[in-house]
C-alpha positions in Angstrom: -21.9 -19.0 -8.9 -21.0 -15.8 -10.2 -21.4 -12.7 -8.2 -21.6 -9.1 -8.8 -19.0 -6.4 -7.9 -20.8 -5.4 -4.7 -20.6 -8.9 -3.3 -16.9 -9.3 -4.3 -16.1 -6.1 -2.6 -18.0 -7.4 0.7 -16.2 -11.0 0.6 -12.6 -9.4 -0.1 -13.2 -6.4 2.2 -12.4 -3.8 -0.8 -14.4 -1.2 -2.5 -15.9 -1.7 -6.2 -13.7 1.5 -7.2 -10.3 -0.7 -6.1 -12.0 -3.6 -7.8 -12.3 -1.5 -11.2 -9.1 0.2 -10.5 -7.0 -3.2 -10.3 -8.9 -4.5 -13.2 -7.7 -1.5 -15.2 -4.1 -2.0 -13.9 -4.2 -5.8 -15.3 -4.0 -7.4 -11.8 -7.5 -8.8 -11.9 -8.8 -10.6 -15.0 -11.6 -9.1 -17.0 -15.0 -10.4 -15.8 -17.5 -12.1 -17.5 -20.7 -9.6 -17.9 -24.5 -10.5 -17.4 -27.2 -9.8 -19.9 -27.6 -6.7 -18.2 -23.9 -5.9 -18.6 -23.1 -6.3 -15.2 -19.7 -7.6 -14.0 -19.7 -11.1 -13.1 -17.1 -12.3 -10.9 -16.1 -16.0 -9.7 -13.9 -17.8 -7.3 -10.8 -16.9 -9.1 -11.4 -13.2 -8.6 -11.8 -13.8 -4.8 -8.8 -15.5 -4.4 -6.7 -13.2 -6.8 -8.2 -10.1 -5.0 -7.4 -11.5 -1.5 -3.8 -12.3 -2.7 -3.4 -8.6 -3.9 -4.9 -7.3 -0.9 -2.4 -9.1 1.4 0.7 -8.0 -0.8 -0.8 -4.6 -0.4 -1.1 -4.8 3.5 2.9 -5.9 3.5 3.2 -2.2 1.8 4.1 -3.6 -1.9 3.8 -1.6 -4.9 1.6 -2.8 -7.6 4.6 -3.4 -9.8 5.4 -5.6 -7.3 2.2 -7.1 -7.0 2.2 -7.6 -10.5 5.6 -9.5 -10.6 4.3 -11.8 -7.8 1.1 -12.5 -9.8 3.1 -13.4 -12.8 4.8 -15.9 -10.7 1.8 -17.3 -9.3 0.2 -17.8 -12.7 3.1 -20.2 -13.4 3.6 -22.1 -10.4 6.0 -24.7 -12.0 8.7 -21.9 -12.6 11.6 -21.2 -10.1 10.8 -19.0 -7.3 14.4 -17.3 -7.1 12.8 -14.0 -8.5 10.3 -14.0 -5.9 13.0 -14.4 -3.2 14.8 -11.4 -4.8 11.7 -9.2 -5.0 10.9 -9.8 -1.3 15.0 -9.2 -0.2 14.4 -5.9 -2.1 11.1 -5.1 -0.3 12.9 -5.8 3.1 15.7 -3.7 2.0 13.3 -0.5 1.0 11.4 -1.1 4.6 14.6 -1.0 6.4 15.6 2.1 4.7 12.3 3.6 5.4 12.3 2.8 9.2 15.6 4.4 9.4 14.3 7.6 7.7 11.3 7.2 9.9 13.5 7.0 13.0 15.1 10.2 12.1 12.0 11.8 11.4 11.2 11.0 14.9 14.4 12.4 16.2 13.7 15.7 14.4 10.3 15.8 15.9 11.4 15.1 19.3 14.2 17.6 19.0 11.7 20.2 17.7 9.3 19.4 20.5 12.0 20.6 23.1 12.0 23.7 21.9 8.9 24.6 23.8 8.3 22.9 27.1 5.6 24.5 28.4 2.2 26.5 27.2 3.0 30.1 26.3 1.6 32.7 23.9 2.1 31.5 20.3 4.4 34.7 19.5 7.1 33.2 21.8 6.7 29.3 21.0 9.9 27.7 20.3 8.4 25.2 17.9 6.7 27.9 15.7 10.2 29.9 15.7 12.3 26.8 14.9 9.9 25.8 12.1 9.8 29.1 10.5 14.0 29.2 10.7 14.7 27.7 7.4 18.5 27.9 7.9 18.2 26.0 11.4 17.8 22.3 11.0 16.9 21.0 14.7 
């Protein structure tokens, strides 16, 4: 039974705006239209949107999702490219974790610049942030 965009949004914990965006990006197939020109969605849209949302919770880019959807649409093909895509994504996450750990160290060093409350004019954190030549 066809459903409208509001019901699709509710069932997939999405927003109508996100659904329209994914349609525009070609991730969701064009829905049929009612006589009143309302978008009408089916089970295929629900499953596909849930797949997309799951990929997005894994922080995959739209291009990565698009690639995975292409492979999903051709279930008899070899999944070597899917494995490679996931390996690349794992590597990107590893790099980002390392960058975030560096950021954490930087913020912790910055926090050490001011150990107590004091007038902001003497705040070590504000002074360190203002000193562009100094890297904490």
